[in-house]
N, C-alpha and C positions, 0 to 999 in steps of 0.2 A: 506597471505591474505592481501589485501589492505585495508586502512581505509574506512569505509563506505561499504565494501563489506564482512564483517565478518559474516553476517547471511545468506550467500549463501550456500546451500546445493547442492553437486554435487554427482550423482549416476551413475553408468555405466549401460546402458541398450543395451546388445548386443555390436555392433560396434559403439554406440553413447553414448552421455553424455546428461543427464537430469539435468538441473540447476534450482533449486527451492529456495524458502526463499524470503529474503527481501534485497533491496539496498536502501540506503539513498535517493537518488534523481535520476532524469531521465538521468542527465549527467554520473552518475557512470553506469547506465544500458546501456547506448549507448556505453561507453567506453569498457565494457565487451562484449557486442555484437560485436564491431569492432575487439576487439582481437580475439574473438572465429572465426569470419569470416576469418581473416587473417591467423588462425592457420591450416585451413584445416580439422579440427575436425568436425564431423557430431554431431550437438547438437540440443537440444530443450530447449529453454530459457523461464521457466515459473516463473522466479524470479519477484516479484513485487516491484514497487518502492514505498517507502513511501509518496513521492511527489504526486504521482497519487492517492494514497488512500486518503490523506488530501484534495486533489482537489475534489475528489468525495464525500467526506463527506461535505465539505463546499458548493458545488453545491445543494446537497439535502437539507441541513439546510436552505440555502437561498430560495430555490424553496418554502419550506413550511413556509417561512416569519420569520425564525430564525436569522436574520441578525446580531444580537447582539452576537450570539455564534460562537466563533472560535475554530478551531481545531489546536492541536499541537501533536508532537510525544509523546507517553507515553514512559514509562521505557522499554517495550518489544516490539519487531518488530512485526507489524501487528495490534498494538493497537493504538488508538489515545486518547488525552485527550480533552475534550470539556471544554472551559472556557467561562464564561459569565454569565449574569442573566436574568431570566425570570420574567416577571410580574406575571404570573400564570402558573401553570402546567396544560395545558388543555389535552384533550383525544388524540389530535395528538402527543403531547410530550411524552405521556404514550407509544406510539407505535413506537416512532422514532428509539429506539435501534434495534428492529427486522427489521425495513426498512432499515436502514443502512447496517446491516449485509447481507441483502439479495440483495442490490443493488450495494455495493461497494465490487468489487473482491479483495480478500486479506485481508479484514478487519476482524479481530478475536474479 
């Protein structure tokens, strides 16, 4: 397994492979996809990019006016750490956790 791809799970489904889990960034996801395309293997790539997850989280935070909150990778794949300060925790902030989980594919 290459660096940045250690959290990819591979399962055989009949004559094809199902790849899930997490990759560090979109460049690694693209490299894996190109490798699989060139191998002639029938596959379904469902692995998520932590880069895409962070971008999704940041987009929603900015959309709701939380520009001072930034996301970064947490210790476990699929998780993000939110850093920043809030002037006050309003009702929207209390619901942001559930909103992020429902709107950002792959976020745990």
